C-alpha positions in Angstrom: 83.6 -123.5 8.6 80.6 -122.7 7.3 80.3 -119.2 7.8 83.0 -118.2 5.6 80.9 -120.7 2.7 77.2 -118.3 3.5 79.3 -115.1 3.4 78.5 -114.6 6.7 81.8 -113.2 7.4 80.2 -111.0 10.3 78.8 -113.9 12.4 82.8 -115.3 11.9 84.8 -111.5 12.4 83.0 -111.6 16.0 83.3 -115.3 16.8 86.8 -116.7 15.6 89.7 -114.5 17.7 87.4 -115.3 20.7 88.3 -119.4 19.6 91.0 -118.7 19.2 92.4 -117.2 21.1 91.1 -119.9 23.7 93.6 -121.7 26.2 90.5 -123.0 28.7 90.4 -120.6 31.1 87.6 -119.1 33.3 88.6 -114.9 31.4 88.6 -117.3 27.5 85.5 -119.0 28.7 83.5 -115.2 29.7 85.4 -113.7 26.0 84.1 -116.6 24.0 80.5 -116.7 25.5 80.5 -113.2 25.0 81.4 -112.8 21.5 78.7 -115.9 21.2 75.8 -113.8 22.5 77.1 -110.9 20.3 76.4 -113.4 17.3 73.0 -114.8 18.5 71.4 -111.6 19.8 72.9 -109.8 15.7 70.4 -112.7 14.2 72.4 -113.1 11.4 72.3 -117.3 10.3 69.9 -119.0 9.3 66.7 -119.7 11.5 67.9 -123.3 11.6 71.7 -122.1 13.3 70.4 -119.5 15.2 68.5 -122.7 17.1 71.6 -124.5 17.4 74.0 -121.2 18.5 71.1 -121.2 21.5 71.8 -123.8 22.6 75.2 -124.6 21.8 75.1 -120.8 24.8 72.9 -122.1 27.0 75.3 -125.3 27.7 77.7 -126.0 30.4 80.4 -126.1 28.2 80.4 -122.3 28.3 79.6 -122.2 31.6 
């Protein structure tokens, strides 16, 4: 992941457990969505990645 290269370990620490534990259940989707919302709310990513994450959060793939 590029997050490691940038040193943004907070974002990685929030999202990685939800990503690794995602098995496709509704509960897993909710956990991942929550983790991504937390990363987005922290506003620790560069602006382009912040915008990209906002798009991902709004996509139907996480619903």
